[in-house]
Rosetta silent file (secondary structure, phi, psi, omega in degrees, C-alpha in Angstrom):
SEQUENCE: MQLRFTLHCFYRIPPVVLLAFLSICCVQCGNVHNSEIEGNINNRIITQKELKSFQKIADSDEDHRALLGAAWIHIQNQNYQKAVKAFNESLKRKKSANAYLGLGIAYEALHHVDYAISSYIQALNMKPNWTYAHYQLGRLYFNTGQKDHAMEKLDFLVRNNKALAGKLMDTFY
SCORE:     score description
SCORE:     0.000 S_00000001
   1 L     0.000  137.925  176.348   64.139   79.718   67.788 S_00000001
   2 E  -114.063  148.167 -178.204   66.026   83.025   67.817 S_00000001
   3 E  -116.785  134.968 -179.470   69.661   83.669   68.660 S_00000001
   4 E   -81.408  132.092 -179.887   71.000   86.823   70.286 S_00000001
   5 L  -111.550  119.184  176.092   73.857   88.318   68.259 S_00000001
   6 L  -132.414  146.022 -173.593   76.400   90.507   69.998 S_00000001
   7 H   -63.065  -29.963 -173.917   79.677   91.789   68.699 S_00000001
   8 H   -61.560  -19.131 -179.781   81.785   90.738   71.606 S_00000001
   9 H   -77.977  -10.288 -177.768   81.643   87.095   70.497 S_00000001
  10 L  -106.693   49.558  179.903   83.479   88.046   67.291 S_00000001
  11 L   -54.118  121.969  177.380   86.745   89.053   68.799 S_00000001
  12 L    74.420    9.593  174.407   89.043   90.178   65.974 S_00000001
  13 L   -92.358  128.013 -174.126   86.669   89.544   63.138 S_00000001
  14 L   -57.944  136.084 -179.337   86.520   92.614   60.910 S_00000001
  15 H   -58.405  -27.366  177.864   83.207   94.524   61.313 S_00000001
  16 H   -64.811  -32.432  178.720   82.782   94.543   57.536 S_00000001
  17 H   -71.377  -40.336  178.170   82.565   90.737   57.627 S_00000001
  18 H   -68.387  -38.072  179.471   79.941   90.819   60.384 S_00000001
  19 H   -66.524  -39.677  179.150   77.910   93.410   58.509 S_00000001
  20 H   -62.661  -42.715  176.620   78.150   91.323   55.362 S_00000001
  21 H   -54.612  -52.567 -178.899   76.975   88.309   57.367 S_00000001
  22 H   -64.638  -40.665  178.596   73.965   90.119   58.639 S_00000001
  23 H   -62.288  -47.010 -179.745   73.150   91.654   55.344 S_00000001
  24 H   -58.749  -52.550 -176.003   73.263   88.366   53.489 S_00000001
  25 H   -61.634  -48.412 -174.259   71.214   86.529   56.110 S_00000001
  26 H   -72.568  -41.974  179.914   68.604   89.110   56.699 S_00000001
  27 H   -66.147  -43.706  179.781   68.087   90.156   53.114 S_00000001
  28 H   -62.694  -35.835 -178.115   67.862   86.535   51.894 S_00000001
  29 H   -89.198   -3.663  177.185   65.313   85.740   54.576 S_00000001
  30 L    72.294   24.549 -176.519   63.422   89.005   54.038 S_00000001
  31 L   -88.046  -29.656 -170.200   63.589   90.081   57.650 S_00000001
  32 L  -160.202  155.532  177.332   65.209   93.486   57.537 S_00000001
  33 L   -91.484  158.656 -179.620   66.694   96.155   55.330 S_00000001
  34 H   -52.499  -38.042 -178.688   70.397   97.051   55.342 S_00000001
  35 H   -65.097  -35.031  176.735   69.798  100.393   57.082 S_00000001
  36 H   -68.262  -35.491  177.649   68.161   98.536   59.948 S_00000001
  37 H   -61.651  -50.379 -175.410   71.129   96.182   60.199 S_00000001
  38 H   -59.674  -33.494 -176.358   73.624   99.003   60.400 S_00000001
  39 H   -82.413  -18.907 -173.163   71.668  100.689   63.165 S_00000001
  40 L  -129.756   31.051 -173.601   71.163   97.574   65.312 S_00000001
  41 H   -64.270  -26.021 -173.873   74.205   95.420   64.687 S_00000001
  42 H   -84.812  -17.116  179.366   75.072   94.924   68.395 S_00000001
  43 H  -129.956   32.446 -176.867   71.750   93.504   69.541 S_00000001
  44 L   -72.465  134.834  171.684   70.417   91.861   66.391 S_00000001
  45 E   -87.348  126.012  178.325   68.378   88.716   66.802 S_00000001
  46 E  -104.306  127.825  178.208   69.515   85.990   64.356 S_00000001
  47 E   -87.430  165.233  177.824   66.965   83.314   63.553 S_00000001
  48 H   -62.352  -37.945 -178.243   67.885   79.681   62.839 S_00000001
  49 H   -64.546  -39.800  179.088   66.737   80.258   59.211 S_00000001
  50 H   -66.423  -43.149 -179.461   69.162   83.168   58.845 S_00000001
  51 H   -64.977  -39.705  176.004   72.005   81.118   60.334 S_00000001
  52 H   -62.249  -38.620  179.501   71.271   78.229   57.989 S_00000001
  53 H   -60.382  -48.446 -178.068   71.242   80.700   55.052 S_00000001
  54 H   -65.377  -38.070 -179.851   74.631   81.986   56.130 S_00000001
  55 H   -65.882  -38.040  175.753   76.051   78.502   56.578 S_00000001
  56 H   -57.693  -46.857  179.924   75.003   77.605   53.026 S_00000001
  57 H   -63.727  -45.932 -179.251   76.865   80.673   51.760 S_00000001
  58 H   -61.965  -38.269 -178.240   79.859   79.896   53.914 S_00000001
  59 H   -70.799  -27.644 -179.101   80.016   76.301   52.691 S_00000001
  60 H   -97.157   -7.651 -176.612   80.030   77.412   49.019 S_00000001
  61 L   -87.987  135.359  177.051   82.300   80.411   49.511 S_00000001
  62 L   -74.157  -17.964 -177.230   86.059   80.100   48.902 S_00000001
  63 L   -82.237  132.243 -175.767   86.723   82.805   51.494 S_00000001
  64 H   -72.923  -21.323 -176.803   87.387   81.431   54.970 S_00000001
  65 H   -61.781  -33.088  179.199   85.832   84.471   56.743 S_00000001
  66 H   -65.661  -46.201  178.204   82.297   83.386   56.173 S_00000001
  67 H   -61.699  -40.487 -179.287   82.998   80.019   57.846 S_00000001
  68 H   -62.118  -41.690  176.317   84.870   81.741   60.598 S_00000001
  69 H   -61.657  -45.579  178.066   81.834   83.984   61.268 S_00000001
  70 H   -62.949  -38.410  179.901   79.498   80.960   61.383 S_00000001
  71 H   -61.843  -43.987 -179.513   81.890   79.103   63.745 S_00000001
  72 H   -65.913  -29.346  174.288   81.921   82.025   66.187 S_00000001
  73 H   -69.516  -37.798  177.073   78.137   82.077   66.151 S_00000001
  74 H   -66.187  -35.891  173.542   78.116   78.384   66.979 S_00000001
  75 H   -60.719  -46.987 -179.719   80.476   79.114   69.880 S_00000001
  76 H   -58.914  -37.066 -179.094   78.201   81.863   71.163 S_00000001
  77 L   -91.629   14.395  175.969   75.251   79.486   70.978 S_00000001
  78 L    56.061   34.866  174.414   77.199   76.705   72.687 S_00000001
  79 L  -103.372   75.534 -169.184   76.950   74.396   69.653 S_00000001
  80 H   -69.808  -34.209 -179.357   80.589   73.280   69.976 S_00000001
  81 H   -62.546  -48.198  178.649   80.490   70.283   67.608 S_00000001
  82 H   -63.288  -35.289  178.257   79.321   72.500   64.734 S_00000001
  83 H   -62.035  -46.692  178.214   81.897   75.141   65.790 S_00000001
  84 H   -56.375  -46.096 -178.664   84.714   72.556   65.541 S_00000001
  85 H   -60.888  -47.237 -178.634   83.527   71.523   62.111 S_00000001
  86 H   -68.182  -41.087  176.149   83.315   75.134   60.847 S_00000001
  87 H   -61.454  -45.642 -178.796   86.688   76.170   62.334 S_00000001
  88 H   -61.438  -41.396  176.278   88.366   73.133   60.812 S_00000001
  89 H   -63.384  -42.054  177.887   86.828   73.880   57.389 S_00000001
  90 H   -60.584  -43.380 -178.710   87.955   77.494   57.711 S_00000001
  91 H   -67.019  -28.980  175.783   91.486   76.336   58.554 S_00000001
  92 H   -63.692  -34.363 -177.693   91.523   74.134   55.445 S_00000001
  93 H   -85.652  -35.668  176.433   90.954   77.251   53.342 S_00000001
  94 L  -162.715  130.539  175.846   93.270   79.565   55.235 S_00000001
  95 L   -74.101  136.196  176.596   95.232   79.230   58.444 S_00000001
  96 L  -149.832  144.409  178.791   94.421   81.932   60.993 S_00000001
  97 H   -62.522  -37.154  179.419   95.159   82.489   64.647 S_00000001
  98 H   -59.692  -44.428 -179.972   91.522   83.491   65.179 S_00000001
  99 H   -64.503  -42.017  178.210   90.334   80.125   63.884 S_00000001
 100 H   -65.629  -37.961  177.286   92.809   78.227   66.100 S_00000001
 101 H   -61.872  -49.754 -178.955   91.716   80.244   69.131 S_00000001
 102 H   -62.508  -39.468  179.262   88.063   79.447   68.446 S_00000001
 103 H   -63.836  -39.457  176.349   88.860   75.830   67.859 S_00000001
 104 H   -62.450  -41.098  176.913   90.611   75.736   71.243 S_00000001
 105 H   -64.149  -42.547  178.646   87.545   77.216   72.940 S_00000001
 106 H   -65.378  -49.574  178.568   85.272   74.684   71.302 S_00000001
 107 H   -56.944  -40.391  178.547   87.511   71.734   72.097 S_00000001
 108 H   -61.044  -42.445  179.086   87.825   72.943   75.682 S_00000001
 109 H   -65.992  -26.785  177.335   84.029   73.092   76.028 S_00000001
 110 L   -87.916    2.841  179.699   83.827   69.560   74.684 S_00000001
 111 L    67.851   28.154  174.131   86.429   68.466   77.287 S_00000001
 112 L   -98.938   74.561 -171.242   89.053   67.585   74.638 S_00000001
 113 H   -60.315  -44.806 -179.575   91.810   69.186   76.650 S_00000001
 114 H   -63.295  -38.129  176.802   94.759   68.001   74.513 S_00000001
 115 H   -68.741  -36.855  179.245   93.144   69.221   71.316 S_00000001
 116 H   -64.940  -46.239  177.831   92.307   72.535   73.017 S_00000001
 117 H   -58.060  -49.348  179.250   95.894   73.010   74.187 S_00000001
 118 H   -57.446  -40.736 -178.233   97.206   72.195   70.748 S_00000001
 119 H   -67.963  -42.058  177.780   94.807   74.664   69.135 S_00000001
 120 H   -62.377  -43.478  177.687   95.811   77.491   71.524 S_00000001
 121 H   -60.316  -42.669  175.257   99.447   76.743   70.875 S_00000001
 122 H   -58.939  -42.103 -179.869   98.817   76.930   67.080 S_00000001
 123 H   -60.043  -45.749 -178.851   97.159   80.311   67.567 S_00000001
 124 H   -70.264  -28.383  174.815  100.236   81.493   69.525 S_00000001
 125 H   -64.586  -33.165  179.006  102.601   80.086   66.883 S_00000001
 126 H   -83.189  -33.051 -178.560  100.871   82.398   64.412 S_00000001
 127 L  -134.644   81.043 -171.843  100.555   85.372   66.775 S_00000001
 128 L   -60.796  -22.971 -176.932  103.149   84.992   69.537 S_00000001
 129 L  -102.391   10.142 -178.277  102.154   88.173   71.331 S_00000001
 130 L   -71.712   98.601 -173.554   98.423   87.612   71.378 S_00000001
 131 H   -61.061  -35.250 -179.887   97.693   88.149   75.046 S_00000001
 132 H   -64.784  -37.732  176.996   94.157   86.773   74.899 S_00000001
 133 H   -71.415  -35.270  172.451   95.427   83.420   73.564 S_00000001
 134 H   -61.558  -41.406 -179.124   98.087   83.415   76.343 S_00000001
 135 H   -65.206  -47.325  178.289   95.349   83.990   78.846 S_00000001
 136 H   -58.182  -44.530  176.863   93.143   81.168   77.449 S_00000001
 137 H   -65.303  -42.504  177.326   96.032   78.769   77.451 S_00000001
 138 H   -61.590  -40.873  178.436   97.174   79.775   80.945 S_00000001
 139 H   -63.702  -42.021  178.528   93.696   79.365   82.319 S_00000001
 140 H   -68.229  -40.142  177.119   93.358   75.887   80.767 S_00000001
 141 H   -59.372  -44.849 -178.871   96.782   74.870   82.031 S_00000001
 142 H   -62.011  -46.296 -174.728   95.786   75.941   85.551 S_00000001
 143 H   -65.651  -20.401  178.497   92.425   74.208   85.377 S_00000001
 144 L  -103.430   11.940  176.144   94.110   70.935   84.330 S_00000001
 145 L    82.157    8.713 -179.251   96.737   71.048   87.060 S_00000001
 146 L   -93.551   67.448 -173.318   99.642   72.186   84.863 S_00000001
 147 H   -57.652  -41.026 -177.703  100.664   74.915   87.282 S_00000001
 148 H   -62.017  -45.020  179.736  104.197   75.471   85.918 S_00000001
 149 H   -66.388  -37.627  178.845  102.889   76.127   82.403 S_00000001
 150 H   -63.030  -38.435 -178.240  100.119   78.304   83.855 S_00000001
 151 H   -68.669  -37.276  175.647  102.744   80.407   85.717 S_00000001
 152 H   -59.086  -44.092  177.934  104.711   80.917   82.448 S_00000001
 153 H   -64.234  -40.914  175.560  101.593   82.348   80.856 S_00000001
 154 H   -58.877  -43.585  178.401  101.012   84.509   83.909 S_00000001
 155 H   -61.223  -42.256  175.964  104.510   85.892   83.688 S_00000001
 156 H   -58.401  -46.383 -175.172  103.999   86.761   79.995 S_00000001
 157 H   -68.580  -37.515  177.501  100.709   88.505   80.835 S_00000001
 158 H   -55.494  -41.394 -178.309  102.211   90.475   83.750 S_00000001
 159 H   -77.228  -26.361 -168.408  104.702   91.952   81.247 S_00000001
 160 H  -120.889  -17.680 -178.498  102.220   92.522   78.400 S_00000001
 161 L  -161.747   91.719 -174.264   98.667   92.861   79.650 S_00000001
 162 H   -62.869  -34.085  179.907   98.085   93.560   83.332 S_00000001
 163 H   -63.777  -43.856  179.801   94.278   93.334   83.021 S_00000001
 164 H   -72.328  -32.522  177.132   94.441   89.796   81.598 S_00000001
 165 H   -63.167  -45.102  178.913   97.174   88.887   84.167 S_00000001
 166 H   -63.338  -38.660  177.716   94.761   89.918   86.932 S_00000001
 167 H   -64.674  -39.921 -179.788   91.962   87.877   85.352 S_00000001
 168 H   -69.850  -41.021  177.881   94.210   84.849   85.141 S_00000001
 169 H   -60.092  -34.816  176.315   95.307   85.341   88.795 S_00000001
 170 H   -62.086  -31.243  175.233   91.671   85.368   89.792 S_00000001
 171 H   -65.264  -33.251 -179.032   91.467   81.886   88.302 S_00000001
 172 H   -69.734  -27.144 -174.384   94.302   80.796   90.625 S_00000001
 173 L  -118.574    0.000    0.000   92.495   81.856   93.754 S_00000001
């Protein structure tokens, strides 16, 4: 099985981490040279073997970024249980708003609404002006009938990011 890798799923993860991920996986599995990785980073196919290779490195690495990268790949591939596990392990190593946001997305996909809300709030506690986290939380509030909370998030977005405010309003109608 092959997995499509696109940069948009790695919102806010430094490109150097993504490139390191691809380099490690591809070189260890013998699939591609570094020059090919750099030229095709946005549409790279990741095999299960490469993902397992990266997960082993992430599990043994003290740096949380490797686990964070693996978790976002699990999100992209809709493997939410594995994403929750990887985000939680990443958070044990270092607290980050990005990990809390991803955890919220994974919990929401698993229909664990309270955990998702809590994770989004944790992300916002770390980065209070992160408009994308406000959008995610506002959308979840609206979808769970918490309209007053959703309107608070909409008000914030109207002041800070009109594009996301419009996207959230589309959810309302």
